[in-house]
N, CA, C and O atoms as a CHARMM CRD file, in Angstrom:
* protein
*
  372
    1    1 MET  N      1.28800  12.44800 -14.65800 PROA 1      0.00000
    2    1 MET  CA     1.58300  11.46000 -13.77400 PROA 1      0.00000
    3    1 MET  C      1.84700  12.09600 -12.23800 PROA 1      0.00000
    4    1 MET  O      2.61900  13.00500 -11.93600 PROA 1      0.00000
    5    2 THR  N      1.13200  11.47600 -11.54100 PROA 2      0.00000
    6    2 THR  CA     1.60200  11.42200  -9.68500 PROA 2      0.00000
    7    2 THR  C      2.87300  11.78500  -9.08500 PROA 2      0.00000
    8    2 THR  O      3.76800  10.96200  -9.27400 PROA 2      0.00000
    9    3 ALA  N      3.15100  12.74300  -8.45600 PROA 3      0.00000
   10    3 ALA  CA     4.37200  12.48800  -8.09900 PROA 3      0.00000
   11    3 ALA  C      4.75300  11.20100  -7.20600 PROA 3      0.00000
   12    3 ALA  O      3.85000  10.88400  -6.43100 PROA 3      0.00000
   13    4 GLN  N      5.78400  10.48200  -7.16300 PROA 4      0.00000
   14    4 GLN  CA     6.35200   9.42500  -6.14300 PROA 4      0.00000
   15    4 GLN  C      5.78500   9.78700  -4.75000 PROA 4      0.00000
   16    4 GLN  O      5.54000  10.88400  -4.24700 PROA 4      0.00000
   17    5 LEU  N      5.62200   8.23700  -4.17900 PROA 5      0.00000
   18    5 LEU  CA     5.17500   8.63500  -2.60100 PROA 5      0.00000
   19    5 LEU  C      6.31600   8.76400  -1.83500 PROA 5      0.00000
   20    5 LEU  O      7.13700   7.87100  -2.04700 PROA 5      0.00000
   21    6 PRO  N      6.67000   9.68900  -0.91000 PROA 6      0.00000
   22    6 PRO  CA     7.41800  10.44400  -0.25400 PROA 6      0.00000
   23    6 PRO  C      8.53700   9.23900   0.39700 PROA 6      0.00000
   24    6 PRO  O      8.16500   8.13000   0.78000 PROA 6      0.00000
   25    7 CYS  N      9.96800   9.72400   0.42700 PROA 7      0.00000
   26    7 CYS  CA    10.61800   8.47400   1.19900 PROA 7      0.00000
   27    7 CYS  C     10.25300   7.68500   2.55400 PROA 7      0.00000
   28    7 CYS  O     10.57300   6.54700   2.89700 PROA 7      0.00000
   29    8 GLY  N      9.21600   8.98400   3.43300 PROA 8      0.00000
   30    8 GLY  CA     8.94600   8.50400   4.70200 PROA 8      0.00000
   31    8 GLY  C      8.00900   7.57400   4.92600 PROA 8      0.00000
   32    8 GLY  O      8.02800   6.78900   5.87400 PROA 8      0.00000
   33    9 ALA  N      6.77600   7.66000   3.66700 PROA 9      0.00000
   34    9 ALA  CA     6.12400   7.01200   3.35100 PROA 9      0.00000
   35    9 ALA  C      6.37500   5.98100   3.15900 PROA 9      0.00000
   36    9 ALA  O      5.96100   4.99100   3.76200 PROA 9      0.00000
   37   10 GLN  N      7.26100   6.04800   2.08600 PROA 10     0.00000
   38   10 GLN  CA     7.94400   4.96000   1.77200 PROA 10     0.00000
   39   10 GLN  C      8.82200   3.75200   2.46400 PROA 10     0.00000
   40   10 GLN  O      8.94900   2.61000   2.02300 PROA 10     0.00000
   41   11 ASP  N      9.32200   4.23300   3.51200 PROA 11     0.00000
   42   11 ASP  CA    10.00900   3.86900   4.84700 PROA 11     0.00000
   43   11 ASP  C      8.80500   2.93200   5.76300 PROA 11     0.00000
   44   11 ASP  O      9.05300   1.84700   6.28900 PROA 11     0.00000
   45   12 LEU  N      7.73000   3.50000   5.79500 PROA 12     0.00000
   46   12 LEU  CA     6.63500   2.94500   6.54900 PROA 12     0.00000
   47   12 LEU  C      6.20000   1.83600   6.16200 PROA 12     0.00000
   48   12 LEU  O      6.08000   0.81100   6.83400 PROA 12     0.00000
   49   13 LEU  N      5.86300   2.06300   4.69200 PROA 13     0.00000
   50   13 LEU  CA     5.63800   0.57700   3.88100 PROA 13     0.00000
   51   13 LEU  C      6.62500  -0.75100   4.34600 PROA 13     0.00000
   52   13 LEU  O      6.34500  -1.93400   4.53800 PROA 13     0.00000
   53   14 GLU  N      7.85100  -0.02500   4.43000 PROA 14     0.00000
   54   14 GLU  CA     8.34700  -1.59500   4.47000 PROA 14     0.00000
   55   14 GLU  C      8.42500  -1.79700   5.83300 PROA 14     0.00000
   56   14 GLU  O      8.38600  -2.96600   6.21600 PROA 14     0.00000
   57   15 ALA  N      8.54800  -0.74100   6.81000 PROA 15     0.00000
   58   15 ALA  CA     8.49100  -1.50100   8.20200 PROA 15     0.00000
   59   15 ALA  C      6.83900  -2.26800   8.24700 PROA 15     0.00000
   60   15 ALA  O      6.66700  -3.13600   9.10300 PROA 15     0.00000
   61   16 ALA  N      5.72500  -1.92300   7.34700 PROA 16     0.00000
   62   16 ALA  CA     5.04600  -2.77100   7.59900 PROA 16     0.00000
   63   16 ALA  C      5.44100  -4.19800   7.24100 PROA 16     0.00000
   64   16 ALA  O      5.19400  -5.10000   8.04100 PROA 16     0.00000
   65   17 ILE  N      6.22800  -4.52600   5.72000 PROA 17     0.00000
   66   17 ILE  CA     6.13700  -5.54600   5.56300 PROA 17     0.00000
   67   17 ILE  C      7.22400  -6.45900   6.11200 PROA 17     0.00000
   68   17 ILE  O      7.24600  -7.67900   5.94900 PROA 17     0.00000
   69   18 VAL  N      8.33900  -5.56900   6.93900 PROA 18     0.00000
   70   18 VAL  CA     9.26000  -6.53200   7.74000 PROA 18     0.00000
   71   18 VAL  C      8.48700  -6.54700   8.95700 PROA 18     0.00000
   72   18 VAL  O      8.88800  -7.59300   9.46700 PROA 18     0.00000
   73   19 GLN  N      7.73400  -6.11600   9.66000 PROA 19     0.00000
   74   19 GLN  CA     6.93100  -6.67900  10.44800 PROA 19     0.00000
   75   19 GLN  C      5.38100  -7.24900  10.53600 PROA 19     0.00000
   76   19 GLN  O      4.47900  -7.35500  11.36700 PROA 19     0.00000
   77   20 LYS  N      5.60500  -7.49800   9.37300 PROA 20     0.00000
   78   20 LYS  CA     4.03600  -8.16600   8.53100 PROA 20     0.00000
   79   20 LYS  C      2.52000  -7.46500   9.50000 PROA 20     0.00000
   80   20 LYS  O      1.52700  -7.97800  10.01600 PROA 20     0.00000
   81   21 ARG  N      2.93500  -6.37100   9.39300 PROA 21     0.00000
   82   21 ARG  CA     1.24000  -5.50900   9.58800 PROA 21     0.00000
   83   21 ARG  C      0.55500  -5.41300   8.89800 PROA 21     0.00000
   84   21 ARG  O      1.20600  -5.23500   7.86800 PROA 21     0.00000
   85   22 ARG  N     -1.15300  -5.38400   8.49100 PROA 22     0.00000
   86   22 ARG  CA    -1.86700  -5.34400   7.82800 PROA 22     0.00000
   87   22 ARG  C     -2.12100  -3.86600   8.12800 PROA 22     0.00000
   88   22 ARG  O     -2.20800  -3.28600   9.21000 PROA 22     0.00000
   89   23 LEU  N     -2.21000  -3.44000   6.93500 PROA 23     0.00000
   90   23 LEU  CA    -3.18900  -2.02200   6.58500 PROA 23     0.00000
   91   23 LEU  C     -4.27600  -1.99600   6.06700 PROA 23     0.00000
   92   23 LEU  O     -4.71400  -2.99900   5.50400 PROA 23     0.00000
   93   24 ASN  N     -4.94200  -0.88900   6.13100 PROA 24     0.00000
   94   24 ASN  CA    -6.18400  -0.19400   5.21500 PROA 24     0.00000
   95   24 ASN  C     -5.59500   0.78900   4.34300 PROA 24     0.00000
   96   24 ASN  O     -5.42400   1.89500   4.85600 PROA 24     0.00000
   97   25 LEU  N     -5.20400   0.62600   2.99800 PROA 25     0.00000
   98   25 LEU  CA    -4.57400   1.12800   1.91900 PROA 25     0.00000
   99   25 LEU  C     -6.18700   1.95700   0.90100 PROA 25     0.00000
  100   25 LEU  O     -7.27600   1.39800   0.77100 PROA 25     0.00000
  101   26 VAL  N     -5.91700   2.96300   0.50100 PROA 26     0.00000
  102   26 VAL  CA    -6.87000   3.75100  -0.40700 PROA 26     0.00000
  103   26 VAL  C     -6.19000   4.07600  -1.49500 PROA 26     0.00000
  104   26 VAL  O     -5.13300   4.63800  -1.20700 PROA 26     0.00000
  105   27 CYS  N     -6.34100   3.97000  -2.43100 PROA 27     0.00000
  106   27 CYS  CA    -5.36500   4.04600  -3.94600 PROA 27     0.00000
  107   27 CYS  C     -5.85100   4.49300  -5.49200 PROA 27     0.00000
  108   27 CYS  O     -6.82700   3.75300  -5.61600 PROA 27     0.00000
  109   28 LEU  N     -5.79000   5.02400  -6.36700 PROA 28     0.00000
  110   28 LEU  CA    -6.29200   5.10200  -7.45200 PROA 28     0.00000
  111   28 LEU  C     -5.73600   4.04800  -8.51700 PROA 28     0.00000
  112   28 LEU  O     -4.59700   3.79300  -8.90900 PROA 28     0.00000
  113   29 ASN  N     -7.13800   3.48200  -8.85900 PROA 29     0.00000
  114   29 ASN  CA    -6.82700   2.62700 -10.31900 PROA 29     0.00000
  115   29 ASN  C     -6.17700   2.96600 -11.64400 PROA 29     0.00000
  116   29 ASN  O     -5.57700   4.03900 -11.69600 PROA 29     0.00000
  117   30 GLN  N     -6.20700   2.32400 -12.54900 PROA 30     0.00000
  118   30 GLN  CA    -5.94200   2.99000 -13.81500 PROA 30     0.00000
  119   30 GLN  C     -6.72400   3.76700 -14.27700 PROA 30     0.00000
  120   30 GLN  O     -6.22000   4.49800 -15.13000 PROA 30     0.00000
  121   31 ALA  N     -7.96900   3.96000 -14.03800 PROA 31     0.00000
  122   31 ALA  CA    -8.71500   5.22900 -14.68800 PROA 31     0.00000
  123   31 ALA  C     -8.89400   6.47400 -13.94200 PROA 31     0.00000
  124   31 ALA  O     -9.57700   7.44700 -14.26100 PROA 31     0.00000
  125   32 ASP  N     -8.11700   6.28100 -12.81700 PROA 32     0.00000
  126   32 ASP  CA    -8.01100   7.22900 -11.43200 PROA 32     0.00000
  127   32 ASP  C     -9.55100   7.09900 -11.04800 PROA 32     0.00000
  128   32 ASP  O    -10.40400   7.86800 -11.49200 PROA 32     0.00000
  129   33 GLN  N     -9.81700   6.05300 -10.18200 PROA 33     0.00000
  130   33 GLN  CA   -10.90200   5.86900  -9.74700 PROA 33     0.00000
  131   33 GLN  C    -10.43000   5.41100  -8.27300 PROA 33     0.00000
  132   33 GLN  O     -9.68400   4.44000  -8.14700 PROA 33     0.00000
  133   34 GLN  N    -10.83200   6.05100  -7.30700 PROA 34     0.00000
  134   34 GLN  CA   -10.40600   5.71700  -5.82200 PROA 34     0.00000
  135   34 GLN  C    -10.95100   4.11500  -5.48100 PROA 34     0.00000
  136   34 GLN  O    -12.12300   3.81400  -5.70700 PROA 34     0.00000
  137   35 ILE  N    -10.08800   3.24300  -4.97900 PROA 35     0.00000
  138   35 ILE  CA   -10.55600   2.12500  -4.37300 PROA 35     0.00000
  139   35 ILE  C     -9.87200   2.21800  -3.16300 PROA 35     0.00000
  140   35 ILE  O     -8.89100   2.87900  -2.82200 PROA 35     0.00000
  141   36 ASN  N    -10.75700   1.23400  -2.44600 PROA 36     0.00000
  142   36 ASN  CA    -9.95900   1.03300  -0.86000 PROA 36     0.00000
  143   36 ASN  C     -9.75100  -0.68900  -0.55800 PROA 36     0.00000
  144   36 ASN  O    -10.52400  -1.60800  -0.83000 PROA 36     0.00000
  145   37 TYR  N     -8.56500  -0.72200   0.02700 PROA 37     0.00000
  146   37 TYR  CA    -8.64000  -1.98200   0.28700 PROA 37     0.00000
  147   37 TYR  C     -8.52700  -2.15400   1.80100 PROA 37     0.00000
  148   37 TYR  O     -7.89900  -1.44300   2.58600 PROA 37     0.00000
  149   38 GLN  N     -9.16400  -3.09700   2.01800 PROA 38     0.00000
  150   38 GLN  CA    -8.84600  -3.48300   3.74400 PROA 38     0.00000
  151   38 GLN  C     -8.21100  -4.16600   3.98000 PROA 38     0.00000
  152   38 GLN  O     -8.23000  -5.07800   3.15300 PROA 38     0.00000
  153   39 HSD  N     -7.19000  -4.37800   5.13700 PROA 39     0.00000
  154   39 HSD  CA    -6.49900  -5.64000   6.26400 PROA 39     0.00000
  155   39 HSD  C     -5.43700  -6.27100   4.89400 PROA 39     0.00000
  156   39 HSD  O     -5.02300  -7.42400   4.77600 PROA 39     0.00000
  157   40 ILE  N     -5.17800  -5.05200   3.93100 PROA 40     0.00000
  158   40 ILE  CA    -4.28300  -6.13400   3.10800 PROA 40     0.00000
  159   40 ILE  C     -2.95300  -6.59500   3.41700 PROA 40     0.00000
  160   40 ILE  O     -2.68500  -5.88900   4.38900 PROA 40     0.00000
  161   41 LEU  N     -2.01700  -7.27800   3.22600 PROA 41     0.00000
  162   41 LEU  CA    -0.29500  -7.87600   3.91400 PROA 41     0.00000
  163   41 LEU  C      0.23400  -7.56300   3.05900 PROA 41     0.00000
  164   41 LEU  O      0.25700  -8.23400   2.02700 PROA 41     0.00000
  165   42 PRO  N      0.91100  -6.29500   3.21800 PROA 42     0.00000
  166   42 PRO  CA     2.38900  -5.68100   1.79200 PROA 42     0.00000
  167   42 PRO  C      3.08400  -6.75200   2.17900 PROA 42     0.00000
  168   42 PRO  O      3.33600  -7.39900   3.19500 PROA 42     0.00000
  169   43 LEU  N      3.39600  -6.71500   0.61300 PROA 43     0.00000
  170   43 LEU  CA     4.78000  -8.05400   0.75700 PROA 43     0.00000
  171   43 LEU  C      6.26200  -7.57300   0.19400 PROA 43     0.00000
  172   43 LEU  O      7.37200  -8.03800   0.45300 PROA 43     0.00000
  173   44 ASP  N      5.95900  -6.70000  -0.49200 PROA 44     0.00000
  174   44 ASP  CA     7.28500  -5.76700  -1.13500 PROA 44     0.00000
  175   44 ASP  C      7.36500  -4.48800  -1.40700 PROA 44     0.00000
  176   44 ASP  O      6.27700  -3.91200  -1.40900 PROA 44     0.00000
  177   45 VAL  N      8.53400  -3.67800  -1.69900 PROA 45     0.00000
  178   45 VAL  CA     8.34200  -2.44800  -2.51900 PROA 45     0.00000
  179   45 VAL  C      9.47500  -2.99300  -3.33300 PROA 45     0.00000
  180   45 VAL  O     10.34800  -3.77000  -2.94600 PROA 45     0.00000
  181   46 PHE  N      9.32600  -2.46300  -4.52200 PROA 46     0.00000
  182   46 PHE  CA    10.32600  -2.97200  -5.77100 PROA 46     0.00000
  183   46 PHE  C      9.80000  -1.82200  -7.03000 PROA 46     0.00000
  184   46 PHE  O      8.69800  -1.38000  -7.35600 PROA 46     0.00000
  185   47 SER  N     11.35500  -1.59200  -7.57500 PROA 47     0.00000
  186   47 SER  CA    11.33700  -0.82500  -8.40300 PROA 47     0.00000
  187   47 SER  C     11.66500  -1.29700  -9.88900 PROA 47     0.00000
  188   47 SER  O     12.80200  -1.66600 -10.18400 PROA 47     0.00000
  189   48 ARG  N     10.37600  -1.26300 -11.03200 PROA 48     0.00000
  190   48 ARG  CA    10.65300  -1.95200 -12.06300 PROA 48     0.00000
  191   48 ARG  C     10.68000  -0.75500 -13.23600 PROA 48     0.00000
  192   48 ARG  O      9.55900  -0.24700 -13.25300 PROA 48     0.00000
  193   49 GLU  N     11.41100  -0.22900 -14.05600 PROA 49     0.00000
  194   49 GLU  CA    11.79400   0.80800 -15.14600 PROA 49     0.00000
  195   49 GLU  C     11.64800   1.70100 -14.67800 PROA 49     0.00000
  196   49 GLU  O     10.93800   2.47800 -15.31700 PROA 49     0.00000
  197   50 GLY  N     12.13500   2.17300 -13.42000 PROA 50     0.00000
  198   50 GLY  CA    11.88400   3.88700 -13.46800 PROA 50     0.00000
  199   50 GLY  C     10.70500   3.95500 -12.05000 PROA 50     0.00000
  200   50 GLY  O     10.60200   4.84400 -11.20400 PROA 50     0.00000
  201   51 VAL  N      9.96300   2.74700 -12.18100 PROA 51     0.00000
  202   51 VAL  CA     8.86000   3.14200 -11.04600 PROA 51     0.00000
  203   51 VAL  C      8.68000   2.41400 -10.20500 PROA 51     0.00000
  204   51 VAL  O      8.66300   1.19400 -10.37400 PROA 51     0.00000
  205   52 GLU  N      8.46500   3.12000  -8.84900 PROA 52     0.00000
  206   52 GLU  CA     7.95000   2.16600  -7.59500 PROA 52     0.00000
  207   52 GLU  C      7.15600   1.38900  -7.51700 PROA 52     0.00000
  208   52 GLU  O      6.06700   1.68400  -8.00900 PROA 52     0.00000
  209   53 TRP  N      7.30500   0.10500  -6.90300 PROA 53     0.00000
  210   53 TRP  CA     5.63800  -0.44900  -6.97700 PROA 53     0.00000
  211   53 TRP  C      5.31700  -1.16500  -5.59600 PROA 53     0.00000
  212   53 TRP  O      6.26300  -1.53000  -4.89800 PROA 53     0.00000
  213   54 LEU  N      4.13200  -1.35600  -5.22000 PROA 54     0.00000
  214   54 LEU  CA     4.24400  -2.43500  -3.85200 PROA 54     0.00000
  215   54 LEU  C      3.39900  -3.56500  -4.12900 PROA 54     0.00000
  216   54 LEU  O      2.35100  -3.50100  -4.77300 PROA 54     0.00000
  217   55 SER  N      3.75300  -4.31000  -3.76300 PROA 55     0.00000
  218   55 SER  CA     2.98300  -5.72100  -3.77800 PROA 55     0.00000
  219   55 SER  C      2.20300  -6.21500  -2.79400 PROA 55     0.00000
  220   55 SER  O      2.79300  -6.38500  -1.72700 PROA 55     0.00000
  221   56 PHE  N      1.52400  -6.38400  -2.81100 PROA 56     0.00000
  222   56 PHE  CA     0.20900  -7.15900  -1.64500 PROA 56     0.00000
  223   56 PHE  C     -0.83900  -7.94500  -1.77600 PROA 56     0.00000
  224   56 PHE  O     -1.61800  -7.99500  -2.72800 PROA 56     0.00000
  225   57 MET  N     -0.84300  -8.50900  -0.87800 PROA 57     0.00000
  226   57 MET  CA    -2.24100  -9.42000  -0.47300 PROA 57     0.00000
  227   57 MET  C     -3.21400  -9.11100   0.05600 PROA 57     0.00000
  228   57 MET  O     -3.18100  -8.40000   1.06000 PROA 57     0.00000
  229   58 TYR  N     -4.46200  -9.60500  -0.52700 PROA 58     0.00000
  230   58 TYR  CA    -5.87900  -9.38000   0.18300 PROA 58     0.00000
  231   58 TYR  C     -6.95800 -10.06100   0.05900 PROA 58     0.00000
  232   58 TYR  O     -6.97500 -10.57100  -1.06100 PROA 58     0.00000
  233   59 ALA  N     -8.01900 -10.36100   0.76300 PROA 59     0.00000
  234   59 ALA  CA    -8.85600 -11.12500   0.72300 PROA 59     0.00000
  235   59 ALA  C     -9.81600 -10.54500  -0.37100 PROA 59     0.00000
  236   59 ALA  O     -9.91100  -9.31800  -0.36800 PROA 59     0.00000
  237   60 ASP  N    -10.62700 -11.31200  -1.41600 PROA 60     0.00000
  238   60 ASP  CA   -11.45000 -10.93700  -2.16600 PROA 60     0.00000
  239   60 ASP  C    -13.09600 -11.13600  -1.60900 PROA 60     0.00000
  240   60 ASP  O    -13.20300 -11.86500  -0.62200 PROA 60     0.00000
  241   61 ASP  N    -14.10300 -10.67100  -2.04800 PROA 61     0.00000
  242   61 ASP  CA   -15.69000 -10.91200  -1.59500 PROA 61     0.00000
  243   61 ASP  C    -15.60400 -12.21200  -1.82600 PROA 61     0.00000
  244   61 ASP  O    -16.66000 -12.72000  -1.44800 PROA 61     0.00000
  245   62 HSD  N    -14.80700 -13.09200  -2.29900 PROA 62     0.00000
  246   62 HSD  CA   -15.58400 -14.45800  -2.52300 PROA 62     0.00000
  247   62 HSD  C    -14.53900 -15.26100  -2.12400 PROA 62     0.00000
  248   62 HSD  O    -14.23100 -16.17300  -2.89200 PROA 62     0.00000
  249   63 GLY  N    -13.75600 -15.09500  -0.81700 PROA 63     0.00000
  250   63 GLY  CA   -12.95300 -15.39800  -0.20600 PROA 63     0.00000
  251   63 GLY  C    -11.75500 -16.22100  -0.56200 PROA 63     0.00000
  252   63 GLY  O    -11.09200 -16.99800   0.12500 PROA 63     0.00000
  253   64 GLY  N    -11.65500 -15.86800  -1.75800 PROA 64     0.00000
  254   64 GLY  CA   -10.25700 -16.11200  -2.53700 PROA 64     0.00000
  255   64 GLY  C     -8.87100 -15.09300  -2.02000 PROA 64     0.00000
  256   64 GLY  O     -9.03900 -14.28700  -1.10400 PROA 64     0.00000
  257   65 ILE  N     -7.63800 -15.22100  -2.64900 PROA 65     0.00000
  258   65 ILE  CA    -6.56300 -14.25700  -1.96100 PROA 65     0.00000
  259   65 ILE  C     -6.02300 -14.16300  -3.22900 PROA 65     0.00000
  260   65 ILE  O     -5.73600 -15.08200  -3.99700 PROA 65     0.00000
  261   66 ARG  N     -5.87800 -12.60600  -3.42400 PROA 66     0.00000
  262   66 ARG  CA    -5.78000 -12.02200  -4.50400 PROA 66     0.00000
  263   66 ARG  C     -4.31900 -11.22500  -4.41900 PROA 66     0.00000
  264   66 ARG  O     -3.99900 -10.69600  -3.35400 PROA 66     0.00000
  265   67 ARG  N     -3.39200 -11.15900  -5.65500 PROA 67     0.00000
  266   67 ARG  CA    -2.27000 -10.30400  -5.00900 PROA 67     0.00000
  267   67 ARG  C     -1.90400  -9.26400  -6.08600 PROA 67     0.00000
  268   67 ARG  O     -1.69300  -9.46700  -7.28200 PROA 67     0.00000
  269   68 VAL  N     -1.87700  -8.17700  -5.44200 PROA 68     0.00000
  270   68 VAL  CA    -1.86500  -7.15100  -6.79100 PROA 68     0.00000
  271   68 VAL  C     -0.20900  -6.29300  -6.22300 PROA 68     0.00000
  272   68 VAL  O      0.47400  -6.15300  -5.20900 PROA 68     0.00000
  273   69 ASP  N     -0.22800  -5.89500  -7.72700 PROA 69     0.00000
  274   69 ASP  CA     0.90100  -4.73400  -7.75800 PROA 69     0.00000
  275   69 ASP  C      0.30600  -3.11600  -7.80100 PROA 69     0.00000
  276   69 ASP  O     -0.19000  -2.72900  -8.85900 PROA 69     0.00000
  277   70 ILE  N      0.35500  -2.41100  -6.90700 PROA 70     0.00000
  278   70 ILE  CA     0.20400  -0.98300  -7.93700 PROA 70     0.00000
  279   70 ILE  C      1.42600  -0.12000  -7.54200 PROA 70     0.00000
  280   70 ILE  O      2.21600  -0.39100  -6.63800 PROA 70     0.00000
  281   71 ASN  N      1.45600   0.71800  -8.17200 PROA 71     0.00000
  282   71 ASN  CA     2.47300   1.96000  -8.55100 PROA 71     0.00000
  283   71 ASN  C      2.14800   2.77800  -7.59100 PROA 71     0.00000
  284   71 ASN  O      1.02800   3.27700  -7.70300 PROA 71     0.00000
  285   72 THR  N      2.90500   3.14100  -6.47900 PROA 72     0.00000
  286   72 THR  CA     3.34000   3.64800  -5.22400 PROA 72     0.00000
  287   72 THR  C      2.72600   5.50700  -5.06100 PROA 72     0.00000
  288   72 THR  O      2.25300   6.28600  -4.23400 PROA 72     0.00000
  289   73 ALA  N      3.11300   5.43300  -6.34300 PROA 73     0.00000
  290   73 ALA  CA     2.57200   7.06400  -6.90300 PROA 73     0.00000
  291   73 ALA  C      1.01800   6.89600  -6.71100 PROA 73     0.00000
  292   73 ALA  O      0.46400   7.71900  -5.98200 PROA 73     0.00000
  293   74 LYS  N      0.44100   6.13600  -7.16000 PROA 74     0.00000
  294   74 LYS  CA    -1.07000   6.18700  -7.06000 PROA 74     0.00000
  295   74 LYS  C     -1.64600   6.02000  -5.33200 PROA 74     0.00000
  296   74 LYS  O     -2.62900   6.68600  -5.00500 PROA 74     0.00000
  297   75 ILE  N     -1.17100   5.37700  -4.60700 PROA 75     0.00000
  298   75 ILE  CA    -1.53500   5.36200  -2.94500 PROA 75     0.00000
  299   75 ILE  C     -1.84400   6.80500  -2.56300 PROA 75     0.00000
  300   75 ILE  O     -0.94900   7.64000  -2.68800 PROA 75     0.00000
  301   76 LEU  N     -3.12000   7.18300  -2.07600 PROA 76     0.00000
  302   76 LEU  CA    -3.46800   8.23300  -1.43100 PROA 76     0.00000
  303   76 LEU  C     -3.50900   8.31000   0.05700 PROA 76     0.00000
  304   76 LEU  O     -3.48300   9.34300   0.72700 PROA 76     0.00000
  305   77 SER  N     -3.59200   6.83100   0.57200 PROA 77     0.00000
  306   77 SER  CA    -3.42100   6.65600   1.96100 PROA 77     0.00000
  307   77 SER  C     -3.15800   5.21700   2.87600 PROA 77     0.00000
  308   77 SER  O     -3.35600   4.19100   2.22500 PROA 77     0.00000
  309   78 PHE  N     -2.92900   5.11200   3.65400 PROA 78     0.00000
  310   78 PHE  CA    -2.48100   3.92500   4.38800 PROA 78     0.00000
  311   78 PHE  C     -2.38800   4.08500   6.19000 PROA 78     0.00000
  312   78 PHE  O     -1.61300   4.83800   6.77900 PROA 78     0.00000
  313   79 GLN  N     -3.29300   3.25700   6.76500 PROA 79     0.00000
  314   79 GLN  CA    -2.45200   2.82000   7.67500 PROA 79     0.00000
  315   79 GLN  C     -2.89100   1.33700   8.19300 PROA 79     0.00000
  316   79 GLN  O     -3.71400   0.48100   7.86900 PROA 79     0.00000
  317   80 ALA  N     -1.85100   1.51900   9.20900 PROA 80     0.00000
  318   80 ALA  CA    -2.27900  -0.29200   9.97700 PROA 80     0.00000
  319   80 ALA  C     -3.26200   0.01600  10.49800 PROA 80     0.00000
  320   80 ALA  O     -3.67000   1.16200  10.68500 PROA 80     0.00000
  321   81 VAL  N     -4.12900  -1.73500  11.01400 PROA 81     0.00000
  322   81 VAL  CA    -5.02900  -1.72500  11.41900 PROA 81     0.00000
  323   81 VAL  C     -4.67900  -2.19700  12.67700 PROA 81     0.00000
  324   81 VAL  O     -5.56400  -2.86800  13.20800 PROA 81     0.00000
  325   82 ASP  N     -3.74100  -2.06400  13.26400 PROA 82     0.00000
  326   82 ASP  CA    -3.28600  -2.37200  14.48800 PROA 82     0.00000
  327   82 ASP  C     -2.99800  -1.10300  15.38600 PROA 82     0.00000
  328   82 ASP  O     -2.69900  -0.16000  14.65400 PROA 82     0.00000
  329   83 ASN  N     -2.98900  -0.83500  16.42800 PROA 83     0.00000
  330   83 ASN  CA    -2.31400  -0.28900  17.25300 PROA 83     0.00000
  331   83 ASN  C     -1.10600  -0.21500  17.67700 PROA 83     0.00000
  332   83 ASN  O     -0.99200   0.48300  18.68400 PROA 83     0.00000
  333   84 ARG  N     -0.06200  -0.72200  17.24400 PROA 84     0.00000
  334   84 ARG  CA     1.15100  -1.32000  17.58000 PROA 84     0.00000
  335   84 ARG  C      2.14500  -0.06400  17.06400 PROA 84     0.00000
  336   84 ARG  O      1.93100   0.57900  16.03600 PROA 84     0.00000
  337   85 GLN  N      3.52100   0.20700  18.18000 PROA 85     0.00000
  338   85 GLN  CA     4.50300   1.36600  17.68900 PROA 85     0.00000
  339   85 GLN  C      5.32500   0.31700  16.72600 PROA 85     0.00000
  340   85 GLN  O      5.34000  -0.91400  16.73400 PROA 85     0.00000
  341   86 PRO  N      6.20200   1.55600  15.64700 PROA 86     0.00000
  342   86 PRO  CA     5.29300   2.72200  15.30600 PROA 86     0.00000
  343   86 PRO  C      4.23200   3.11000  14.58800 PROA 86     0.00000
  344   86 PRO  O      3.98900   2.27900  13.71300 PROA 86     0.00000
  345   87 ILE  N      3.50800   4.00900  14.58700 PROA 87     0.00000
  346   87 ILE  CA     2.22300   3.82100  14.06100 PROA 87     0.00000
  347   87 ILE  C      2.73600   4.00400  12.54700 PROA 87     0.00000
  348   87 ILE  O      3.72000   4.69200  12.27600 PROA 87     0.00000
  349   88 LEU  N      2.07200   3.41100  11.71700 PROA 88     0.00000
  350   88 LEU  CA     2.35600   3.84800  10.11800 PROA 88     0.00000
  351   88 LEU  C      0.88500   3.96900   9.90500 PROA 88     0.00000
  352   88 LEU  O     -0.11200   3.26200  10.05200 PROA 88     0.00000
  353   89 GLN  N      1.16800   5.12100   9.51400 PROA 89     0.00000
  354   89 GLN  CA     0.15800   6.07300   8.54100 PROA 89     0.00000
  355   89 GLN  C      0.53400   6.82100   7.92100 PROA 89     0.00000
  356   89 GLN  O      1.57000   7.43300   8.17800 PROA 89     0.00000
  357   90 TYR  N     -0.44300   7.08900   6.53200 PROA 90     0.00000
  358   90 TYR  CA     0.01400   7.85400   5.37900 PROA 90     0.00000
  359   90 TYR  C     -0.99800   8.51400   5.01300 PROA 90     0.00000
  360   90 TYR  O     -2.06500   7.91200   4.89900 PROA 90     0.00000
  361   91 GLN  N     -0.92700   9.87000   4.74600 PROA 91     0.00000
  362   91 GLN  CA    -1.76300  10.87200   3.95000 PROA 91     0.00000
  363   91 GLN  C     -1.07700  11.63800   2.72600 PROA 91     0.00000
  364   91 GLN  O      0.06800  12.08900   2.70300 PROA 91     0.00000
  365   92 CYS  N     -1.97800  11.68000   1.77900 PROA 92     0.00000
  366   92 CYS  CA    -1.32200  11.91800   0.62900 PROA 92     0.00000
  367   92 CYS  C     -1.87500  13.80300   0.80700 PROA 92     0.00000
  368   92 CYS  O     -3.05900  14.03800   1.04800 PROA 92     0.00000
  369   93 SER  N     -0.91700  14.89100   0.65800 PROA 93     0.00000
  370   93 SER  CA    -1.73700  16.22900   1.21700 PROA 93     0.00000
  371   93 SER  C     -1.68800  16.49300  -0.43300 PROA 93     0.00000
  372   93 SER  O     -2.20000  17.50500  -0.91300 PROA 93     0.00000
């Protein structure tokens, strides 16, 4: 299993939720394939059975709205789509 998301990165996700800021997010799916989500709206960071999850919404290619929960340990990077302060950006090392 991948290491958990660092606390600082989780704090940035929580700031994005409170400030309702959209993010571009790169993560791994269950098959460990990289997925790019553009302009997501993060909704919540929560814990379930000892695992931290990010819940977010995004628009799919057909104009529908999707809600997704991902294990935060699978997040490779995220960045706010705006230039507001604080800068919300994370890159897995």
